[in-house]
C-alpha positions in Angstrom: 36.2 93.5 46.2 37.0 97.4 44.8 36.8 96.7 41.1 40.6 98.7 41.7 41.5 95.4 42.8 41.0 93.8 39.8 44.0 94.6 38.2 46.5 93.5 41.1 48.8 90.8 39.8 48.2 91.2 36.1 49.4 92.6 32.9 46.2 95.1 32.7 45.9 98.4 31.0 43.3 100.8 33.0 40.5 101.8 30.2 41.3 105.7 31.0 45.3 104.7 29.4 43.7 102.5 27.0 41.7 105.4 25.8 45.1 107.7 26.3 47.2 105.4 24.0 44.6 104.8 21.4 44.7 108.2 20.4 48.2 108.4 21.0 48.8 106.0 18.2 46.3 107.9 16.5 48.7 110.8 16.7 51.9 109.3 15.9 50.2 107.6 12.7 49.0 111.4 11.2 52.5 113.0 12.4 55.2 110.2 10.6 52.8 110.2 7.8 52.5 114.0 7.1 55.9 114.6 7.9 57.5 114.1 4.4 55.5 116.8 3.5 57.6 119.3 5.1 60.4 118.7 2.7 58.9 119.3 -0.5 59.4 122.6 -2.1 57.8 124.3 -4.8 59.5 124.8 -8.1 59.6 127.9 -10.6 57.6 126.8 -12.6 53.3 127.1 -13.3 51.1 126.9 -10.6 49.3 124.0 -12.1 52.3 122.4 -12.4 53.2 122.3 -8.4 49.7 121.6 -7.8 50.6 117.9 -9.5 53.6 117.8 -8.1 52.2 118.1 -4.1 49.9 115.6 -5.3 51.8 113.5 -6.5 54.2 113.8 -3.3 51.2 113.1 -1.1 49.9 110.2 -3.0 53.6 108.9 -2.9 54.7 110.2 1.3 51.3 109.8 2.7 50.0 107.2 1.3 53.3 104.9 1.5 53.4 105.6 5.4 49.7 104.8 5.9 50.2 101.3 4.1 53.5 100.7 6.4 51.1 101.5 9.3 48.9 99.4 7.7 51.7 96.2 7.9 52.9 97.1 11.0 49.4 97.1 13.1 48.7 94.1 11.4 51.2 91.8 12.9 49.7 91.6 16.2 53.1 90.4 18.0 54.1 94.1 17.3 51.7 96.2 19.0 49.5 94.0 21.7 52.2 94.5 25.1 51.2 98.2 24.3 47.6 98.1 23.2 46.1 94.9 24.0 43.3 95.7 22.3 43.3 93.8 19.2 39.8 94.5 17.6 40.2 98.3 18.0 43.9 97.3 16.3 42.2 95.7 13.5 39.4 98.0 12.6 42.7 100.7 12.7 44.4 98.2 10.0 41.5 98.5 8.0 40.7 101.9 7.9 44.8 103.1 7.3 44.0 100.6 3.7 40.6 101.8 3.0 42.5 105.8 3.2 45.8 104.8 2.2 45.2 102.8 -1.1 42.8 105.6 -2.4 45.5 108.5 -1.3 48.4 106.3 -2.6 46.7 106.3 -6.4 47.4 109.9 -6.2 51.1 109.4 -7.3 50.9 107.6 -10.6 47.8 109.6 -12.1 49.4 113.5 -10.7 53.4 111.9 -11.7 52.3 111.2 -15.1 50.1 114.9 -15.1 53.7 116.1 -13.6 56.1 114.9 -16.1 54.1 115.9 -18.9 53.4 119.4 -18.3 56.8 120.1 -17.3 58.7 118.1 -20.0 56.1 116.9 -22.0 57.2 112.7 -21.4 54.6 110.3 -20.5 57.0 108.5 -18.0 55.0 105.2 -18.6 55.8 104.7 -22.4 58.4 102.6 -21.1 61.4 101.6 -22.2 62.8 99.0 -20.0 66.4 99.4 -21.2 66.5 102.0 -19.5 67.0 102.3 -15.0 64.3 104.6 -14.8 61.9 102.9 -16.6 62.6 99.8 -14.8 62.1 101.6 -11.5 58.8 103.3 -12.8 57.8 99.5 -14.0 58.7 98.4 -10.2 55.5 101.4 -9.3 52.8 100.0 -11.5 54.0 96.0 -10.3 53.5 97.3 -6.8 49.9 99.5 -7.2 48.7 96.0 -8.7 49.9 93.9 -5.8 47.9 96.2 -4.3 44.9 96.2 -6.2 44.9 92.3 -6.1 45.0 92.0 -2.2 42.0 94.8 -2.3 39.8 92.6 -4.9 40.7 89.2 -3.4 40.0 90.5 0.0 36.7 92.6 -0.7 35.1 90.5 -3.4 36.3 87.1 -3.2 37.3 86.8 0.8 34.0 84.0 1.3 34.4 82.4 -1.8 38.5 81.5 -1.2 38.0 80.4 2.1 39.6 81.6 4.9 43.3 80.1 4.4 43.9 81.2 0.8 42.5 84.4 1.3 45.2 84.6 4.4 48.1 83.5 2.1 46.8 86.1 -0.5 46.4 89.0 2.3 50.5 88.4 3.1 51.4 89.1 -0.2 51.5 92.7 0.8 54.2 92.5 3.0 56.2 92.7 -0.1 54.6 96.2 -0.3 56.8 97.8 1.9 59.9 96.8 0.3 58.6 97.2 -3.4 58.0 101.1 -1.9 61.0 101.9 -0.5 63.1 100.7 -3.4 60.9 102.6 -5.8 61.0 106.2 -3.7 64.6 105.8 -3.4 65.3 105.0 -6.7 63.1 108.5 -8.1 62.6 110.3 -5.4 63.9 113.8 -6.2 62.7 114.7 -2.9 64.1 112.3 -0.9 67.6 112.7 -2.7 67.8 116.2 -2.6 66.4 117.1 1.4 66.5 115.8 5.0 63.8 113.8 3.8 66.6 111.2 3.0 67.6 110.4 6.7 63.9 110.1 8.2 63.1 107.9 5.1 65.7 105.4 6.1 64.2 105.5 9.5 61.1 104.4 7.6 63.2 101.6 5.7 65.0 100.5 9.4 61.6 100.5 11.1 59.9 98.1 8.0 63.0 95.6 7.8 63.0 95.3 11.5 59.3 94.3 11.8 59.1 91.9 9.0 62.3 90.0 10.4 60.5 90.0 13.6 57.7 89.0 11.7 59.4 85.8 10.2 61.1 85.4 13.5 57.6 85.2 15.2 56.5 82.4 12.3 59.0 80.4 13.3 57.7 80.5 17.3 61.1 82.4 18.5 58.8 85.2 19.9 55.7 82.8 21.1 55.5 80.7 24.9 56.2 77.5 24.8 53.6 75.3 26.7 52.6 71.8 27.9 49.9 70.1 28.2 49.1 68.7 32.3 45.7 67.5 31.2 42.1 67.5 29.4 38.7 67.3 30.7 35.5 67.0 29.2 33.2 69.5 30.3 30.3 69.2 27.6 29.1 67.7 24.3 32.6 67.7 22.1 33.8 70.2 24.4 37.3 69.9 26.3 39.2 72.1 28.9 43.2 71.9 28.1 44.8 73.0 30.6 48.4 73.9 30.1 51.6 74.7 32.1 54.4 76.8 30.3 58.1 75.8 29.8 59.5 78.9 30.9 57.7 82.0 32.3 54.2 82.4 32.8 51.5 84.7 30.8 49.4 86.4 32.3 45.7 86.9 30.8 43.1 89.2 32.8 39.9 87.9 32.5 38.1 88.0 29.0 41.5 87.9 27.1 42.5 85.5 24.5 45.7 83.8 23.2 46.5 82.3 19.7 47.8 78.6 20.5 49.5 76.5 17.2 50.6 73.2 18.1 53.7 73.0 15.3 55.4 75.7 13.7 54.2 74.4 10.8 50.6 75.7 11.9 48.5 78.7 11.6 47.8 80.1 14.9 43.7 79.7 16.3 42.5 81.9 19.4 41.2 80.9 22.3 39.8 82.5 25.3 41.6 81.7 28.7 38.8 80.7 30.7 40.9 79.4 33.4 44.0 80.6 35.6 45.0 79.0 38.4 49.1 79.4 39.6 51.1 79.6 36.3 49.3 77.1 34.7 46.4 78.0 31.9 43.4 76.5 30.9 41.7 76.9 27.0 38.0 75.5 26.0 38.0 73.9 22.9 34.9 72.6 20.8 35.6 70.2 18.5 35.1 71.6 14.5 37.6 69.6 13.2 40.9 70.3 12.0 43.4 71.5 15.0 40.2 71.4 17.5 39.7 68.0 17.4 43.5 67.3 17.5 43.8 69.7 20.7 41.2 68.0 21.9 42.7 64.6 21.6 46.2 66.0 22.9 48.3 63.7 25.2 49.7 64.8 28.2 53.6 66.4 28.1 53.0 67.8 24.1 53.7 70.9 23.8 51.8 74.0 22.0 53.2 77.9 21.0 51.1 80.8 22.8 51.2 84.4 21.9 49.2 87.0 23.2 47.3 87.8 25.5 45.1 90.1 23.4 41.6 92.1 23.8 40.1 94.0 26.0 36.6 92.0 27.1 35.0 92.7 30.6 37.3 95.3 30.9 35.3 98.0 31.4 32.3 95.9 33.4 35.8 95.3 36.4 36.4 99.2 36.2 33.2 100.2 37.2 30.1 98.5 39.6 27.1 99.0 37.5 24.9 95.6 37.8 25.8 93.7 35.4 24.4 91.2 32.6 26.5 88.2 30.9 25.0 86.8 27.7 26.5 83.8 25.9 26.3 81.8 23.3 27.5 77.9 23.1 31.2 78.3 23.7 30.9 82.2 23.9 30.6 80.9 27.9 34.5 81.0 28.0 34.7 84.9 28.3 32.8 85.1 31.5 34.1 82.0 33.2 36.4 84.3 35.3 34.1 86.7 34.9 31.5 85.1 37.0 34.4 83.4 39.5 34.8 86.7 40.6 31.5 88.3 40.5 30.2 85.2 42.8 32.6 87.3 45.3 30.9 90.2 45.2 28.1 90.3 46.7 26.9 93.7 46.6 26.9 93.9 42.7 23.7 92.5 40.7 25.1 90.0 38.3 23.2 88.1 35.9 24.2 85.4 32.7 21.7 84.0 30.2 23.3 81.2 28.5 21.3 79.6 25.5 21.8 76.5 23.9 20.4 73.9 22.0 20.2 71.1 24.7 21.7 70.5 28.3 24.6 68.4 27.1 25.9 71.6 25.4 25.9 73.6 28.3 29.4 74.2 29.4 30.9 74.2 33.0 27.2 73.1 33.6 28.1 71.8 37.5 29.7 74.7 38.1 27.2 77.2 37.3 24.9 75.3 38.9 26.6 75.8 41.8 26.7 79.7 41.7 24.7 81.5 44.4 25.1 85.6 43.7 25.3 85.6 40.2 21.9 84.1 38.6 21.9 82.1 35.7 18.9 81.8 33.5 19.6 78.8 31.0 17.7 79.2 27.6 17.6 76.2 25.9 16.3 75.8 21.8 16.0 71.8 21.8 14.3 70.5 24.7 10.8 70.5 24.1 10.3 68.8 28.0 12.4 71.8 29.6 10.6 73.9 32.1 12.9 77.0 31.8 13.2 79.8 29.1 13.0 78.4 25.7 13.8 80.0 22.2 16.4 82.4 22.1 18.0 85.4 24.4 15.8 87.5 23.4 14.8 91.2 25.4 11.8 89.2 26.4 13.7 86.6 27.9 15.8 89.4 29.8 13.3 92.0 30.9 10.9 88.7 32.7 14.3 88.0 34.9 16.1 91.3 35.4 14.4 93.1 38.5 15.4 96.3 37.1 14.7 97.8 33.4 17.1 97.2 30.9 18.9 100.7 31.0 19.9 100.3 33.8 22.1 97.4 33.2 25.8 97.1 31.7 25.9 93.8 29.0 28.7 91.6 27.7 27.3 89.6 25.2 29.4 86.5 23.4 28.4 83.9 21.1 27.2 83.3 17.7 27.9 86.1 15.8 23.7 86.2 14.5 23.6 86.6 18.0 25.6 89.2 19.2 24.4 91.3 15.9 20.7 90.9 16.7 21.2 91.5 21.1 23.3 94.4 19.8 20.6 96.0 17.6 17.7 95.5 20.6 19.9 96.9 23.2 20.7 99.4 21.8 17.2 100.4 20.7 
């Protein structure tokens, strides 16, 4: 199969286009964040006072824009159609917070020094009977909210658990409205220059984004699918097949969707393990909660899907290098549609190393055993009588089965984080 044909009929972006879109997004973030500084002008005051002013404005405008962008990129529904590489988007989202917060702190520090040097006035000695001081207090509350989110995310995420952390993290949606109200009320640069119109534009974008976020939570933008079948594919693992109520999604191999069974439920990510006509399948391992309920779904039950997301396996489809897939547990689902394609590419060397505890945990075992071109190597950790590879998938296992040196292959790894980190380190070396 010609790799280029792998894109036909699917909502896909080639790797080169993906890199270009990443670069364009970074450029747009940089330009929109720095543009407000064009409207800042020096005053006829001592140089030190102007320095305080410019540092305060950098904190106010650049810091605010970075945090606005962080909020926008934190909502996967806004960027997925243009940039489906959700992992990269999340990394940018995190980086914007890491850079944006220290920058925004420049504002309260240097705006205080500015007023102290220019007017000999301590703006933090609040008199809440005055409107000016009320909006200063709003800025202080916003900064405290930012600090709260940072502290809970950096130091208490594991202790809080995922959902308590998620709900505290969502309080960041209050930050842009608070920042914008504060800046309109007190911002002399906004009031006295063309920046006013730019800032109104930013406000409009934030309002629309927050409205879309609310509508998304209400399921307005989600795709409705109906359960049409379930089947067991391994111990405690079930394949759930879904058909669209309306237009179907077109996920590429390796992509995933977010699924929830009802509006009040939180979405969970699942790899699209099968695609046939309009129907798609997800493979669910029983981990309690939603996964257990989804395994017991009845034909006709409706679910809400968002996506597709991700670019996993995309580079491998665009190149013809010999390919090694390494999976652990239910991580095998990310490779199913890929091995189905590779089975038809007889000219391309392909291996699948699959780690599990026992035979019963091998997902899609019959399908794997039927593969002829893709060479499957099972590695079992808790089968004493198994005469194949035992233990963990490591470099020794790979070198025993690959026909060439490991440096000649392209590797794709999906499974438990410990396995991924270990193999990534070994293969990098």
